[in-house]
N, CA and C atoms as an extended XYZ file, in Angstrom:
492
Properties=species:S:1:pos:R:3:atomname:S:1:resname:S:1:resid:I:1 pbc="F F F"
N      -139.561      -68.253       89.612 N   MET     1
C      -138.339      -68.612       90.304 CA  MET     1
C      -138.317      -67.892       91.653 C   MET     1
N      -137.776      -68.533       92.694 N   SER     2
C      -137.738      -67.976       94.039 CA  SER     2
C      -136.744      -66.827       94.144 C   SER     2
N      -137.020      -65.944       95.097 N   LYS     3
C      -136.177      -64.787       95.347 CA  LYS     3
C      -135.573      -64.957       96.736 C   LYS     3
N      -134.242      -64.720       96.888 N   PHE     4
C      -133.531      -64.922       98.148 CA  PHE     4
C      -132.710      -63.688       98.486 C   PHE     4
N      -132.613      -63.365       99.780 N   CYS     5
C      -131.768      -62.245      100.209 CA  CYS     5
C      -130.305      -62.686      100.176 C   CYS     5
N      -129.402      -61.777      100.511 N   ALA     6
C      -127.966      -62.075      100.483 CA  ALA     6
C      -127.582      -63.156      101.489 C   ALA     6
N      -128.381      -63.347      102.537 N   ASN     7
C      -128.109      -64.387      103.531 CA  ASN     7
C      -128.829      -65.694      103.231 C   ASN     7
N      -129.558      -65.753      102.124 N   GLY     8
C      -130.210      -66.993      101.723 CA  GLY     8
C      -131.647      -67.149      102.177 C   GLY     8
N      -132.228      -66.145      102.848 N   HIS     9
C      -133.628      -66.245      103.271 CA  HIS     9
C      -134.539      -66.080      102.057 C   HIS     9
N      -135.563      -66.915      101.978 N   GLN    10
C      -136.510      -66.795      100.877 CA  GLN    10
C      -137.378      -65.567      101.114 C   GLN    10
N      -137.569      -64.790      100.049 N   MET    11
C      -138.336      -63.553      100.143 CA  MET    11
C      -139.500      -63.600       99.171 C   MET    11
N      -140.542      -62.876       99.505 N   GLU    12
C      -141.653      -62.728       98.571 CA  GLU    12
C      -141.220      -61.763       97.476 C   GLU    12
N      -141.819      -61.913       96.294 N   ASP    13
C      -141.403      -61.115       95.142 CA  ASP    13
C      -141.508      -59.607       95.372 C   ASP    13
N      -142.461      -59.166       96.167 N   SER    14
C      -142.662      -57.725       96.370 CA  SER    14
C      -141.696      -57.122       97.383 C   SER    14
N      -140.946      -57.938       98.135 N   TRP    15
C      -140.043      -57.428       99.166 CA  TRP    15
C      -138.730      -56.948       98.562 C   TRP    15
N      -138.245      -55.808       99.011 N   GLU    16
C      -136.941      -55.296       98.629 CA  GLU    16
C      -135.939      -55.449       99.769 C   GLU    16
N      -136.438      -55.554      101.015 N   VAL    17
C      -135.611      -55.712      102.206 CA  VAL    17
C      -136.042      -57.000      102.895 C   VAL    17
N      -135.078      -57.808      103.284 N   CYS    18
C      -135.377      -59.060      103.980 CA  CYS    18
C      -135.874      -58.732      105.392 C   CYS    18
N      -137.045      -59.227      105.786 N   PRO    19
C      -137.564      -58.905      107.121 CA  PRO    19
C      -136.817      -59.637      108.242 C   PRO    19
N      -136.015      -60.620      107.909 N   TYR    20
C      -135.325      -61.414      108.918 CA  TYR    20
C      -133.961      -60.833      109.271 C   TYR    20
N      -133.199      -60.426      108.268 N   CYS    21
C      -131.853      -59.920      108.533 CA  CYS    21
C      -131.691      -58.458      108.122 C   CYS    21
N      -132.744      -57.864      107.580 N   GLN    22
C      -132.760      -56.462      107.183 CA  GLN    22
C      -131.729      -56.124      106.115 C   GLN    22
N      -131.348      -57.098      105.296 N   LYS    23
C      -130.409      -56.868      104.190 CA  LYS    23
C      -131.201      -56.450      102.961 C   LYS    23
N      -130.626      -55.543      102.188 N   THR    24
C      -131.229      -55.170      100.919 CA  THR    24
C      -130.569      -55.982       99.821 C   THR    24
N      -131.195      -56.024       98.712 N   GLY    25
C      -130.662      -56.792       97.587 CA  GLY    25
C      -131.145      -58.225       97.654 C   GLY    25
N      -131.081      -58.878       96.525 N   TYR    26
C      -131.549      -60.246       96.447 CA  TYR    26
C      -130.986      -60.906       95.208 C   TYR    26
N      -131.138      -62.215       95.124 N   SER    27
C      -130.754      -62.948       93.915 CA  SER    27
C      -131.925      -63.818       93.512 C   SER    27
N      -132.005      -64.090       92.225 N   VAL    28
C      -133.092      -64.905       91.701 CA  VAL    28
C      -132.526      -66.127       91.037 C   VAL    28
N      -131.602      -66.745       91.533 N   GLY    29
C      -131.044      -67.909       90.873 CA  GLY    29
C      -130.176      -68.643       91.846 C   GLY    29
N      -129.369      -69.541       91.333 N   PRO    30
C      -128.503      -70.292       92.223 CA  PRO    30
C      -127.573      -69.366       92.993 C   PRO    30
N      -127.355      -69.682       94.262 N   THR    31
C      -126.444      -68.928       95.108 CA  THR    31
C      -125.602      -69.911       95.906 C   THR    31
N      -124.449      -69.479       96.354 N   SER    32
C      -123.576      -70.376       97.103 CA  SER    32
C      -124.020      -70.497       98.558 C   SER    32
N      -124.874      -69.579       99.020 N   LEU    33
C      -125.361      -69.646      100.394 CA  LEU    33
C      -126.479      -70.681      100.511 C   LEU    33
N      -126.633      -71.284      101.700 N   PRO    34
C      -127.732      -72.220      101.860 CA  PRO    34
C      -129.068      -71.497      101.732 C   PRO    34
N      -130.018      -72.112      101.094 N   LYS    35
C      -131.318      -71.500      100.882 CA  LYS    35
C      -132.255      -71.886      102.015 C   LYS    35
N      -133.160      -70.983      102.302 N   THR    36
C      -134.136      -71.225      103.352 CA  THR    36
C      -135.526      -70.989      102.800 C   THR    36
N      -136.517      -71.380      103.575 N   ARG    37
C      -137.894      -71.076      103.219 CA  ARG    37
C      -138.625      -70.722      104.503 C   ARG    37
N      -139.754      -70.082      104.368 N   ILE    38
C      -140.542      -69.666      105.520 CA  ILE    38
C      -141.602      -70.725      105.772 C   ILE    38
N      -141.675      -71.183      107.018 N   GLU    39
C      -142.694      -72.151      107.410 CA  GLU    39
C      -143.620      -71.484      108.402 C   GLU    39
N      -144.910      -71.755      108.246 N   THR    40
C      -145.872      -71.265      109.221 CA  THR    40
C      -146.432      -72.442      109.980 C   THR    40
N      -146.926      -72.186      111.163 N   ASP    41
C      -147.525      -73.232      111.982 CA  ASP    41
C      -148.866      -73.591      111.347 C   ASP    41
N      -148.906      -74.744      110.669 N   ALA    42
C      -150.097      -75.153      109.925 CA  ALA    42
C      -151.284      -75.401      110.835 C   ALA    42
N      -151.046      -75.774      112.089 N   GLY    43
C      -152.132      -76.086      113.004 CA  GLY    43
C      -152.749      -74.850      113.633 C   GLY    43
N      -152.107      -73.703      113.510 N   ALA    44
C      -152.615      -72.495      114.159 CA  ALA    44
C      -153.644      -71.816      113.284 C   ALA    44
N      -154.784      -71.529      113.870 N   ALA    45
C      -155.823      -70.806      113.149 CA  ALA    45
C      -155.586      -69.325      113.385 C   ALA    45
N      -155.484      -68.585      112.311 N   ALA    46
C      -155.198      -67.158      112.424 CA  ALA    46
C      -156.467      -66.404      112.782 C   ALA    46
N      -156.466      -65.810      113.966 N   ALA    47
C      -157.571      -64.960      114.374 CA  ALA    47
C      -157.309      -63.572      113.803 C   ALA    47
N      -158.351      -62.808      113.561 N   PRO    48
C      -158.144      -61.453      113.028 CA  PRO    48
C      -157.231      -60.636      113.938 C   PRO    48
N      -156.208      -60.035      113.359 N   GLY    49
C      -155.285      -59.190      114.101 CA  GLY    49
C      -154.203      -59.943      114.857 C   GLY    49
N      -154.179      -61.279      114.764 N   VAL    50
C      -153.176      -62.075      115.467 CA  VAL    50
C      -152.230      -62.676      114.441 C   VAL    50
N      -150.940      -62.470      114.629 N   ALA    51
C      -149.931      -62.985      113.690 CA  ALA    51
C      -149.754      -64.492      113.889 C   ALA    51
N      -149.573      -65.215      112.788 N   VAL    52
C      -149.313      -66.648      112.838 CA  VAL    52
C      -147.807      -66.842      112.975 C   VAL    52
N      -147.397      -67.777      113.828 N   ALA    53
C      -145.970      -68.031      114.052 CA  ALA    53
C      -145.314      -68.504      112.761 C   ALA    53
N      -144.171      -67.876      112.441 N   ARG    54
C      -143.425      -68.259      111.245 CA  ARG    54
C      -141.973      -68.448      111.630 C   ARG    54
N      -141.290      -69.349      110.923 N   LYS    55
C      -139.866      -69.541      111.161 CA  LYS    55
C      -139.175      -69.830      109.839 C   LYS    55
N      -137.878      -69.558      109.799 N   THR    56
C      -137.071      -69.814      108.618 CA  THR    56
C      -136.379      -71.152      108.788 C   THR    56
N      -136.492      -72.022      107.781 N   VAL    57
C      -135.849      -73.334      107.817 CA  VAL    57
C      -135.030      -73.521      106.546 C   VAL    57
N      -133.952      -74.321      106.645 N   LEU    58
C      -133.112      -74.605      105.476 CA  LEU    58
C      -133.854      -75.465      104.472 C   LEU    58
N      -133.643      -75.185      103.219 N   ILE    59
C      -134.157      -76.036      102.157 CA  ILE    59
C      -133.069      -77.045      101.863 C   ILE    59
N      -133.330      -78.285      102.140 N   SER    60
C      -132.327      -79.325      101.955 CA  SER    60
C      -132.317      -79.764      100.498 C   SER    60
N      -131.120      -79.734       99.914 N   ASP    61
C      -131.001      -80.201       98.535 CA  ASP    61
C      -131.149      -81.710       98.453 C   ASP    61
N      -130.682      -82.390       99.475 N   LYS    62
C      -130.714      -83.843       99.476 CA  LYS    62
C      -131.662      -84.319      100.562 C   LYS    62
N      -132.699      -84.997      100.175 N   ARG    63
C      -133.660      -85.521      101.141 CA  ARG    63
C      -133.086      -86.773      101.785 C   ARG    63
N      -133.249      -86.887      103.094 N   LYS    64
C      -132.762      -88.063      103.806 CA  LYS    64
C      -133.754      -89.204      103.619 C   LYS    64
N      -133.231      -90.443      103.561 N   PRO    65
C      -134.128      -91.589      103.455 CA  PRO    65
C      -135.013      -91.670      104.696 C   PRO    65
N      -136.156      -92.339      104.591 N   PRO    66
C      -137.066      -92.422      105.730 CA  PRO    66
C      -136.466      -93.201      106.896 C   PRO    66
N      -136.910      -92.858      108.110 N   VAL    67
C      -136.499      -93.560      109.317 CA  VAL    67
C      -137.244      -94.894      109.360 C   VAL    67
N      -136.485      -95.983      109.600 N   VAL    68
C      -137.091      -97.316      109.642 CA  VAL    68
C      -136.874      -98.001      110.987 C   VAL    68
N      -136.110      -97.364      111.871 N   GLY    69
C      -135.855      -97.949      113.181 CA  GLY    69
C      -135.033      -97.017      114.047 C   GLY    69
N      -134.722      -97.503      115.260 N   TRP    70
C      -133.979      -96.718      116.240 CA  TRP    70
C      -132.980      -97.594      116.961 C   TRP    70
N      -131.908      -96.988      117.412 N   LEU    71
C      -130.982      -97.615      118.348 CA  LEU    71
C      -130.949      -96.716      119.578 C   LEU    71
N      -130.945      -97.317      120.763 N   VAL    72
C      -130.875      -96.554      122.006 CA  VAL    72
C      -129.675      -97.041      122.794 C   VAL    72
N      -128.810      -96.108      123.214 N   ALA    73
C      -127.639      -96.453      124.019 CA  ALA    73
C      -128.105      -96.861      125.412 C   ALA    73
N      -127.676      -98.043      125.854 N   MET    74
C      -128.091      -98.584      127.144 CA  MET    74
C      -127.054      -98.339      128.232 C   MET    74
N      -125.849      -97.903      127.852 N   ASN    75
C      -124.791      -97.633      128.826 CA  ASN    75
C      -123.838      -96.600      128.252 C   ASN    75
N      -122.819      -96.278      129.006 N   GLY    76
C      -121.790      -95.357      128.518 CA  GLY    76
C      -122.194      -93.898      128.606 C   GLY    76
N      -121.361      -93.064      128.015 N   GLU    77
C      -121.529      -91.609      128.043 CA  GLU    77
C      -122.844      -91.160      127.420 C   GLU    77
N      -123.330      -91.897      126.426 N   GLN    78
C      -124.545      -91.505      125.709 CA  GLN    78
C      -125.784      -92.295      126.161 C   GLN    78
N      -125.747      -92.873      127.354 N   LYS    79
C      -126.855      -93.682      127.860 CA  LYS    79
C      -128.179      -92.930      127.722 C   LYS    79
N      -129.167      -93.605      127.129 N   GLY    80
C      -130.484      -93.015      126.923 CA  GLY    80
C      -130.635      -92.265      125.616 C   GLY    80
N      -129.537      -91.960      124.944 N   GLU    81
C      -129.603      -91.247      123.668 CA  GLU    81
C      -130.074      -92.206      122.584 C   GLU    81
N      -130.908      -91.697      121.675 N   ASP    82
C      -131.394      -92.550      120.591 CA  ASP    82
C      -130.833      -92.090      119.260 C   ASP    82
N      -130.694      -93.041      118.355 N   PHE    83
C      -130.117      -92.803      117.030 CA  PHE    83
C      -131.081      -93.334      115.979 C   PHE    83
N      -131.334      -92.535      114.961 N   ARG    84
C      -132.236      -92.945      113.883 CA  ARG    84
C      -131.545      -93.915      112.938 C   ARG    84
N      -132.268      -94.956      112.559 N   VAL    85
C      -131.804      -95.893      111.541 CA  VAL    85
C      -132.621      -95.583      110.293 C   VAL    85
N      -131.936      -95.289      109.212 N   ARG    86
C      -132.621      -94.910      107.968 CA  ARG    86
C      -132.581      -96.042      106.953 C   ARG    86
N      -133.467      -95.960      105.986 N   ASP    87
C      -133.523      -96.934      104.896 CA  ASP    87
C      -132.164      -96.974      104.203 C   ASP    87
N      -131.676      -98.176      103.888 N   GLY    88
C      -130.370      -98.330      103.259 CA  GLY    88
C      -129.309      -98.678      104.282 C   GLY    88
N      -128.069      -98.263      104.015 N   GLN    89
C      -126.946      -98.605      104.891 CA  GLN    89
C      -126.667      -97.495      105.895 C   GLN    89
N      -126.466      -97.898      107.153 N   ASN    90
C      -126.133      -96.989      108.248 CA  ASN    90
C      -124.841      -97.484      108.883 C   ASN    90
N      -123.782      -96.691      108.839 N   THR    91
C      -122.520      -97.066      109.465 CA  THR    91
C      -122.529      -96.601      110.913 C   THR    91
N      -122.106      -97.487      111.827 N   LEU    92
C      -121.984      -97.151      113.245 CA  LEU    92
C      -120.513      -97.012      113.570 C   LEU    92
N      -120.141      -95.965      114.289 N   GLY    93
C      -118.754      -95.796      114.687 CA  GLY    93
C      -118.483      -94.429      115.262 C   GLY    93
N      -117.217      -94.168      115.520 N   THR    94
C      -116.810      -92.890      116.104 CA  THR    94
C      -116.460      -91.845      115.049 C   THR    94
N      -116.365      -92.245      113.805 N   SER    95
C      -116.026      -91.325      112.728 CA  SER    95
C      -117.160      -90.320      112.494 C   SER    95
N      -116.833      -89.044      112.277 N   PRO    96
C      -117.874      -88.066      111.965 CA  PRO    96
C      -118.615      -88.382      110.661 C   PRO    96
N      -118.011      -89.190      109.804 N   GLU    97
C      -118.662      -89.570      108.552 CA  GLU    97
C      -119.680      -90.694      108.730 C   GLU    97
N      -119.703      -91.342      109.890 N   ALA    98
C      -120.665      -92.423      110.144 CA  ALA    98
C      -122.071      -91.838      110.253 C   ALA    98
N      -123.070      -92.601      109.824 N   GLU    99
C      -124.455      -92.155      109.951 CA  GLU    99
C      -124.888      -92.157      111.422 C   GLU    99
N      -124.371      -93.104      112.199 N   ILE   100
C      -124.661      -93.188      113.625 CA  ILE   100
C      -123.333      -93.020      114.363 C   ILE   100
N      -123.117      -91.826      114.894 N   VAL   101
C      -121.846      -91.486      115.545 CA  VAL   101
C      -121.986      -91.687      117.046 C   VAL   101
N      -121.108      -92.540      117.602 N   VAL   102
C      -121.102      -92.803      119.040 CA  VAL   102
C      -119.777      -92.344      119.627 C   VAL   102
N      -119.809      -92.049      120.933 N   ARG   103
C      -118.598      -91.609      121.630 CA  ARG   103
C      -118.206      -92.686      122.635 C   ARG   103
N      -117.293      -93.540      122.239 N   ASP   104
C      -116.804      -94.608      123.106 CA  ASP   104
C      -115.445      -95.036      122.575 C   ASP   104
N      -114.414      -95.016      123.429 N   ASN   105
C      -113.072      -95.316      122.938 CA  ASN   105
C      -112.847      -96.790      122.650 C   ASN   105
N      -113.828      -97.659      122.910 N   THR   106
C      -113.713      -99.077      122.548 CA  THR   106
C      -114.363      -99.371      121.200 C   THR   106
N      -114.929      -98.343      120.568 N   VAL   107
C      -115.614      -98.486      119.282 CA  VAL   107
C      -114.704      -97.963      118.180 C   VAL   107
N      -114.610      -98.711      117.072 N   SER   108
C      -113.789      -98.307      115.921 CA  SER   108
C      -114.452      -97.156      115.163 C   SER   108
N      -113.663      -96.474      114.343 N   ALA   109
C      -114.175      -95.359      113.549 CA  ALA   109
C      -115.349      -95.802      112.678 C   ALA   109
N      -115.187      -96.899      111.984 N   LYS   110
C      -116.273      -97.518      111.216 CA  LYS   110
C      -116.378      -98.943      111.734 C   LYS   110
N      -117.164      -99.111      112.777 N   HIS   111
C      -117.209     -100.356      113.535 CA  HIS   111
C      -118.123     -101.401      112.901 C   HIS   111
N      -119.345     -100.983      112.576 N   ALA   112
C      -120.339     -101.927      112.056 CA  ALA   112
C      -121.267     -101.212      111.085 C   ALA   112
N      -122.026     -102.017      110.353 N   SER   113
C      -122.992     -101.487      109.407 CA  SER   113
C      -124.348     -102.103      109.709 C   SER   113
N      -125.376     -101.276      109.710 N   LEU   114
C      -126.747     -101.737      109.882 CA  LEU   114
C      -127.493     -101.384      108.614 C   LEU   114
N      -127.933     -102.398      107.881 N   ARG   115
C      -128.585     -102.183      106.589 CA  ARG   115
C      -130.030     -102.649      106.641 C   ARG   115
N      -130.915     -101.779      106.131 N   TYR   116
C      -132.330     -102.131      105.978 CA  TYR   116
C      -132.587     -102.324      104.493 C   TYR   116
N      -133.037     -103.505      104.140 N   LYS   117
C      -133.307     -103.799      102.741 CA  LYS   117
C      -134.448     -104.799      102.656 C   LYS   117
N      -135.440     -104.467      101.848 N   GLU   118
C      -136.582     -105.348      101.580 CA  GLU   118
C      -137.237     -105.855      102.863 C   GLU   118
N      -137.418     -104.942      103.825 N   GLY   119
C      -138.126     -105.276      105.052 CA  GLY   119
C      -137.310     -106.009      106.102 C   GLY   119
N      -136.001     -106.175      105.880 N   LYS   120
C      -135.156     -106.872      106.840 CA  LYS   120
C      -133.972     -106.010      107.228 C   LYS   120
N      -133.492     -106.222      108.462 N   PHE   121
C      -132.345     -105.504      108.995 CA  PHE   121
C      -131.178     -106.467      109.135 C   PHE   121
N      -129.996     -106.053      108.674 N   PHE   122
C      -128.798     -106.884      108.776 CA  PHE   122
C      -127.687     -106.080      109.436 C   PHE   122
N      -127.049     -106.687      110.444 N   LEU   123
C      -125.930     -106.090      111.151 CA  LEU   123
C      -124.654     -106.780      110.694 C   LEU   123
N      -123.667     -106.003      110.258 N   THR   124
C      -122.400     -106.537      109.758 CA  THR   124
C      -121.240     -105.867      110.478 C   THR   124
N      -120.313     -106.658      111.005 N   ASP   125
C      -119.102     -106.118      111.596 CA  ASP   125
C      -118.173     -105.675      110.462 C   ASP   125
N      -117.550     -104.516      110.615 N   LEU   126
C      -116.661     -103.983      109.574 CA  LEU   126
C      -115.195     -104.164      109.981 C   LEU   126
N      -114.831     -105.396      110.352 N   ASP   127
C      -113.469     -105.729      110.787 CA  ASP   127
C      -113.014     -104.812      111.918 C   ASP   127
N      -113.891     -104.628      112.894 N   SER   128
C      -113.592     -103.761      114.032 CA  SER   128
C      -112.565     -104.397      114.957 C   SER   128
N      -111.923     -103.575      115.770 N   SER   129
C      -110.907     -104.065      116.709 CA  SER   129
C      -111.508     -104.890      117.835 C   SER   129
N      -112.632     -104.442      118.390 N   ASN   130
C      -113.210     -105.092      119.562 CA  ASN   130
C      -114.449     -105.929      119.280 C   ASN   130
N      -114.817     -106.080      118.031 N   GLY   131
C      -115.900     -106.980      117.663 CA  GLY   131
C      -117.296     -106.417      117.832 C   GLY   131
N      -118.234     -107.137      117.212 N   THR   132
C      -119.655     -106.807      117.273 CA  THR   132
C      -120.383     -108.047      117.774 C   THR   132
N      -121.237     -107.879      118.765 N   TYR   133
C      -121.937     -108.995      119.403 CA  TYR   133
C      -123.432     -108.744      119.348 C   TYR   133
N      -124.215     -109.814      119.260 N   LEU   134
C      -125.660     -109.727      119.194 CA  LEU   134
C      -126.266     -110.403      120.409 C   LEU   134
N      -127.187     -109.707      121.067 N   ASN   135
C      -127.862     -110.166      122.281 CA  ASN   135
C      -126.821     -110.565      123.333 C   ASN   135
N      -126.922     -111.721      123.948 N   ASP   136
C      -125.964     -112.126      124.976 CA  ASP   136
C      -124.882     -113.041      124.413 C   ASP   136
N      -124.687     -113.022      123.099 N   GLY   137
C      -123.706     -113.897      122.460 CA  GLY   137
C      -122.292     -113.631      122.930 C   GLY   137
N      -121.527     -114.695      123.058 N   LYS   138
C      -120.124     -114.594      123.502 CA  LYS   138
C      -119.166     -114.536      122.313 C   LYS   138
N      -119.656     -114.883      121.124 N   GLU   139
C      -118.832     -114.883      119.909 CA  GLU   139
C      -119.171     -113.668      119.057 C   GLU   139
N      -118.138     -113.088      118.446 N   THR   140
C      -118.378     -111.955      117.552 CA  THR   140
C      -119.150     -112.429      116.333 C   THR   140
N      -119.906     -111.528      115.752 N   ILE   141
C      -120.672     -111.867      114.552 CA  ILE   141
C      -119.974     -111.270      113.334 C   ILE   141
N      -120.207     -111.881      112.196 N   ALA   142
C      -119.742     -111.314      110.931 CA  ALA   142
C      -120.918     -110.578      110.292 C   ALA   142
N      -122.065     -111.285      110.196 N   ARG   143
C      -123.281     -110.703      109.633 CA  ARG   143
C      -124.467     -111.482      110.166 C   ARG   143
N      -125.431     -110.772      110.741 N   GLU   144
C      -126.625     -111.401      111.300 CA  GLU   144
C      -127.847     -110.548      111.000 C   GLU   144
N      -128.993     -111.216      110.900 N   GLU   145
C      -130.250     -110.492      110.752 CA  GLU   145
C      -130.706     -110.032      112.129 C   GLU   145
N      -131.188     -108.792      112.202 N   LEU   146
C      -131.674     -108.235      113.470 CA  LEU   146
C      -133.177     -108.384      113.572 C   LEU   146
N      -133.643     -108.586      114.786 N   LYS   147
C      -135.073     -108.635      115.089 CA  LYS   147
C      -135.374     -107.503      116.064 C   LYS   147
N      -136.612     -107.065      116.091 N   ASP   148
C      -137.041     -106.024      117.004 CA  ASP   148
C      -136.719     -106.409      118.447 C   ASP   148
N      -136.080     -105.515      119.190 N   GLY   149
C      -135.748     -105.768      120.586 CA  GLY   149
C      -134.367     -106.365      120.812 C   GLY   149
N      -133.635     -106.697      119.744 N   ASP   150
C      -132.277     -107.232      119.895 CA  ASP   150
C      -131.371     -106.194      120.548 C   ASP   150
N      -130.336     -106.679      121.236 N   THR   151
C      -129.304     -105.789      121.758 CA  THR   151
C      -128.025     -106.033      120.967 C   THR   151
N      -127.321     -104.953      120.710 N   ILE   152
C      -126.079     -104.984      119.946 CA  ILE   152
C      -124.989     -104.469      120.868 C   ILE   152
N      -123.853     -105.153      120.911 N   ARG   153
C      -122.709     -104.649      121.666 CA  ARG   153
C      -121.580     -104.407      120.677 C   ARG   153
N      -121.128     -103.164      120.610 N   ILE   154
C      -119.969     -102.797      119.794 CA  ILE   154
C      -118.942     -102.236      120.766 C   ILE   154
N      -117.797     -102.904      120.863 N   GLY   155
C      -116.841     -102.555      121.909 CA  GLY   155
C      -117.518     -102.823      123.243 C   GLY   155
N      -117.570     -101.816      124.115 N   GLU   156
C      -118.258     -101.955      125.405 CA  GLU   156
C      -119.631     -101.306      125.393 C   GLU   156
N      -119.994     -100.649      124.285 N   LEU   157
C      -121.260      -99.954      124.180 CA  LEU   157
C      -122.388     -100.910      123.809 C   LEU   157
N      -123.478     -100.863      124.579 N   VAL   158
C      -124.649     -101.706      124.316 CA  VAL   158
C      -125.760     -100.818      123.770 C   VAL   158
N      -126.344     -101.250      122.643 N   LEU   159
C      -127.429     -100.511      121.988 CA  LEU   159
C      -128.647     -101.432      121.877 C   LEU   159
N      -129.817     -100.900      122.142 N   LYS   160
C      -131.070     -101.644      121.978 CA  LYS   160
C      -131.650     -101.250      120.631 C   LYS   160
N      -132.100     -102.247      119.847 N   PHE   161
C      -132.633     -102.011      118.503 CA  PHE   161
C      -134.150     -102.061      118.528 C   PHE   161
N      -134.773     -101.109      117.861 N   LYS   162
C      -136.230     -101.062      117.728 CA  LYS   162
C      -136.559     -100.751      116.276 C   LYS   162
N      -137.322     -101.633      115.632 N   CYS   163
C      -137.711     -101.360      114.238 CA  CYS   163
C      -139.111     -100.754      114.216 C   CYS   163
N      -139.415     -100.043      113.162 N   LEU   164
C      -140.743      -99.437      113.017 CA  LEU   164
C      -141.669     -100.363      112.266 C   LEU   164
């Protein structure tokens, strides 16, 4: 079983003091603090007498689904920013609970949903105030299949879609 300091850093069994935060004491079981692990630079060849770069990273209890595509903001405050589209359902909106959070006052809290299922992408409007549009369409969409290179307009924000 792994050993962790009071701050959640993973420690080797022989350590009594955490080398990262200099705290004494440890726990060997579940703790309420986030757990971390030590990562080393796998590509670095350790020369004699030279330390290999190491860093502490959080151990995520929940693995995120794989990235299957991207959205890139083409205008607005976030112009040029890209957003990962993951396997399954991705909600687009201004709500902090959305998987893809945008900053635009013409976008609803939960504006639209982008779902990847069985190799296909589907864009669905979630009864937004200002509608969801695909490419240069003048009519709002309810649900449409997305293709690589499509543009999505939610409110006044335009996003370019790229699938992997």
